C-alpha positions in Angstrom: 0.0 0.1 -0.1 1.4 3.3 -0.9 1.6 5.7 2.2 1.4 9.4 1.6 2.4 12.2 4.0 0.4 15.1 3.2 1.6 18.5 4.1 -0.9 20.9 5.3 -0.8 24.5 3.8 -2.1 27.4 5.9 -5.8 27.7 5.3 -6.0 24.5 3.7 -7.8 21.3 4.6 -7.1 19.6 7.7 -4.8 16.6 7.6 -4.5 13.6 9.6 -2.1 11.1 10.5 -2.7 7.5 9.8 -2.2 4.8 12.5 -2.2 1.5 11.1 -4.2 -1.1 13.0 -3.2 -4.3 11.4 -6.1 -5.7 9.5 -3.8 -5.9 6.3 -3.4 -4.1 3.0 -6.7 -5.7 2.0 -9.2 -8.3 3.1 -9.6 -11.4 0.8 -12.5 -13.8 0.7 -11.5 -17.3 -0.4 -13.9 -19.4 -2.0 -15.9 -21.7 0.6 -18.2 -24.6 0.3 -20.3 -23.7 3.2 -23.1 -21.0 3.4 -21.4 -17.6 4.5 -22.3 -16.4 8.1 -25.2 -14.1 8.4 -23.7 -10.7 8.1 -24.5 -7.8 10.6 -26.5 -4.8 10.0 -24.6 -2.0 8.5 -25.3 1.6 9.5 -24.0 5.2 9.0 -24.0 8.2 11.3 -21.7 9.6 13.6 -21.6 12.2 16.4 -20.6 15.6 16.1 -18.6 16.4 19.0 -17.8 13.1 20.2 -16.1 9.9 18.7 -18.4 7.0 17.9 -17.9 3.3 18.5 -20.3 0.6 19.4 -20.2 -3.0 19.8 -22.0 -5.7 21.6 -19.6 -7.7 23.8 -19.0 -11.0 22.4 -16.7 -13.0 24.6 -15.1 -16.2 23.4 -14.8 -18.2 26.4 -11.8 -20.7 26.4 -11.6 -23.5 28.9 -8.6 -25.8 29.7 -8.9 -29.2 30.7 -6.0 -30.8 32.7 -5.8 -34.4 32.9 -3.8 -36.3 35.3 -0.4 -35.0 36.6 2.2 -35.0 33.9 -0.4 -35.5 31.0 -0.8 -33.2 28.0 -2.9 -30.0 28.2 -6.2 -30.3 26.2 -8.6 -27.8 25.0 -12.3 -27.8 24.8 -14.0 -25.9 21.8 -14.6 -22.4 22.7 -18.3 -21.6 23.1 -19.9 -19.3 20.8 -20.0 -15.5 21.9 -23.1 -14.2 23.4 -24.3 -10.5 23.3 -24.4 -9.0 27.0 -26.2 -5.9 28.2 -23.6 -5.0 30.7 -20.0 -4.0 29.4 -17.3 -6.2 30.4 -14.9 -4.5 33.3 -11.9 -2.6 31.8 -8.8 -4.9 31.8 -5.2 -3.8 32.2 -3.7 -4.2 28.8 -0.3 -4.0 30.4 -0.7 -7.4 32.2 -1.5 -9.2 28.7 1.2 -11.5 27.6 3.6 -10.3 24.9 1.8 -10.9 21.3 3.4 -13.6 19.2 4.3 -12.7 15.6 2.0 -14.5 13.3 2.0 -14.1 9.4 -1.4 -13.9 7.4 -0.9 -17.4 6.1 -1.1 -19.2 9.4 -3.6 -17.4 11.2 -6.2 -20.2 10.7 -3.8 -22.7 12.4 -2.9 -20.9 15.4 -4.1 -22.2 18.8 -7.4 -20.7 19.8 -6.4 -20.6 23.5 -4.3 -17.5 22.7 -6.4 -16.2 19.8 -5.9 -17.0 16.3 -6.1 -13.3 15.1 -4.6 -10.1 17.0 -5.2 -6.7 15.8 -2.3 -4.6 15.1 -2.1 -0.7 14.8 0.2 1.1 12.4 0.6 4.9 12.8 0.8 7.3 9.9 0.4 11.3 9.4 -2.0 12.3 6.6 -5.3 12.7 5.4 -7.5 9.8 6.6 -10.1 10.6 3.7 -7.6 10.1 1.0 -7.9 6.3 0.9 -8.4 3.8 -1.8 -12.0 2.6 -2.9 -13.7 0.2 -0.7 -11.6 1.3 2.3 -13.3 1.3 5.7 -13.0 4.7 7.7 -13.4 4.3 11.4 -14.4 6.9 13.9 -16.1 7.3 17.5 -19.6 8.6 17.8 -21.9 9.4 20.4 -25.3 7.5 20.6 -27.6 10.4 20.1 -27.2 11.0 16.3 -24.7 14.0 16.3 -21.9 14.7 14.1 -21.5 18.4 14.8 -18.1 19.0 15.6 -14.4 17.7 15.5 -13.7 14.8 13.2 -17.3 13.7 13.2 -18.3 17.0 11.4 -15.6 16.1 8.7 -17.2 12.7 8.3 -20.5 14.3 7.9 -19.2 16.7 5.2 -17.6 13.9 3.1 -20.4 11.1 3.7 -23.7 12.8 4.1 -25.7 9.6 3.2 -23.6 7.8 5.9 -24.6 10.4 8.3 -28.4 9.9 7.5 -28.1 6.2 8.2 -26.2 6.7 11.3 -28.7 9.5 12.6 -31.6 7.0 11.8 -30.0 4.3 13.6 -29.5 6.5 16.7 -33.3 7.4 16.6 -34.4 3.9 16.5 -32.7 3.2 19.7 -31.5 4.6 22.9 -28.0 5.7 23.9 -27.7 3.1 26.8 -28.5 0.3 24.3 -26.1 1.6 21.4 -23.1 2.2 23.7 -20.4 -0.4 23.2 -21.7 -1.4 19.9 -20.9 -0.4 16.2 -22.3 0.4 13.0 -20.7 -0.5 9.6 -22.2 1.7 6.7 -21.5 0.3 3.2 -20.6 2.8 0.4 -23.7 4.7 -0.7 -24.7 5.8 -4.2 -22.8 9.4 -4.6 -20.7 8.6 -1.7 -17.0 10.0 -2.3 -14.7 7.2 -3.4 -16.9 4.3 -2.3 -15.9 4.3 1.2 -17.2 2.2 4.2 -17.8 4.2 7.3 -17.4 2.4 10.6 -19.0 4.1 13.6 -17.9 3.1 17.1 -20.4 4.1 19.8 -18.3 4.9 22.7 -20.2 7.7 24.7 -23.8 8.3 25.0 -23.8 11.9 24.4 -21.3 14.5 23.7 -20.2 18.0 25.0 -20.5 18.5 28.8 -22.9 15.5 28.8 -20.2 12.9 27.5 -19.5 10.1 29.3 -16.4 9.6 31.6 -13.0 8.7 30.3 -13.3 5.3 32.0 -16.7 4.6 30.7 -15.7 5.7 27.1 -12.7 3.1 27.2 -14.8 0.6 28.7 -17.3 0.7 25.6 -14.3 1.1 23.2 -13.2 -2.7 23.3 -16.6 -4.2 22.8 -17.4 -1.6 20.1 -14.2 -2.4 18.3 -14.9 -6.1 18.5 -18.3 -5.7 17.1 -17.2 -3.7 14.1 -14.5 -6.1 13.4 -16.9 -9.0 13.4 -19.1 -6.9 11.0 -16.2 -6.3 8.7 -15.4 -10.0 8.5 -19.2 -10.8 7.8 -18.8 -8.5 4.9 -15.9 -10.2 3.5 -17.7 -13.5 4.0 -20.5 -12.6 1.9 -18.2 -11.8 -1.0 -17.9 -8.1 -0.6 -14.5 -6.3 -1.6 -13.0 -4.8 1.4 -9.8 -2.6 1.0 -7.8 -0.9 3.6 -9.0 -0.4 7.3 -8.1 3.1 8.6 -8.9 4.8 12.0 -8.6 8.3 13.5 -7.3 8.8 16.9 -10.6 7.8 18.2 -11.6 9.3 21.6 -8.8 11.7 21.7 -10.6 14.8 20.3 -13.9 16.2 21.8 -14.1 12.9 24.0 -10.8 14.0 25.7 -9.5 10.3 26.2 -5.6 9.8 25.4 -5.2 8.2 22.2 -2.6 5.7 23.5 -5.2 4.2 25.8 -7.5 3.5 23.1 -4.9 2.2 21.0 -3.8 -0.4 23.7 -7.3 -1.7 23.9 -7.5 -2.2 20.3 -4.5 -3.8 20.1 -5.4 -6.2 22.8 -8.2 -7.7 20.8 -8.0 -11.4 20.1 -10.3 -13.5 17.8 -10.3 -17.4 18.0 -10.8 -19.4 15.0 -14.4 -20.0 15.8 -14.9 -16.3 15.3 -13.4 -15.9 12.0 -16.0 -16.9 9.1 -14.9 -19.9 6.9 -13.1 -18.8 3.9 -12.1 -15.3 5.3 -8.3 -14.5 5.3 -7.7 -11.2 7.2 -4.4 -10.2 8.8 -5.8 -7.7 11.5 -4.0 -4.7 10.3 -5.3 -1.3 10.9 -3.8 2.2 10.1 -4.2 4.9 12.4 -4.1 8.4 10.8 -3.4 11.7 12.8 -3.3 15.3 11.7 -0.1 17.1 11.4 
């Protein structure tokens, strides 16, 4: 993938630095004999003064069975994820074991005990919107249907149709049900460069009524997990997906340091049972930031 470093000019358009979360340069769908998994609903709308992210927590439970002393360790098949109404407690990423280096080719053969897929973020500086066709652009949103300020306003200006979808999605629900979930909005007719828009519902409201930093971080992990599953579902259905880009979510009007959100994203793991059959996906994400 060609990377560009756009230099801002005085009075010119705002530029963003890319941070690369490792999903891979492109997502490929391999032919499969089985029926593709049901793909999640896609939505488009973002909050004005808050970042957006939402995802229903899907936890892959992995249990170990230990036989007699000296015997080998055996793994039980992980149970399927179940949506929960209560967000999981925020975990200390610093306590996680050092991630192992895996190449995309052997993702499907990794031990599910440690997660067959891990997300990797790569940082870049430039314009997040200057992306190849079919790229996915991710930002954090509030859950009341507002994209009135910050990076959300830029998304609204670039993708007005996506905003309408996002706004309608918020009106059909309530903030407490949306926070911690995500909405993937497919490219719309007339949308610039045919980009997907990924909305992360990380705060119920915005401005003075935004959620606390700890609540925003608590919602970020399940929301990102939800979005990644929606992306893999899109790939499983045969849709072409290009780069996966993300801005420095939560760090603008939500006032949460980017490094804290980045650490949560990079701690995500997906077992073999969570990756649809026929989907090959590296887990790379590019994070863009302004100059």
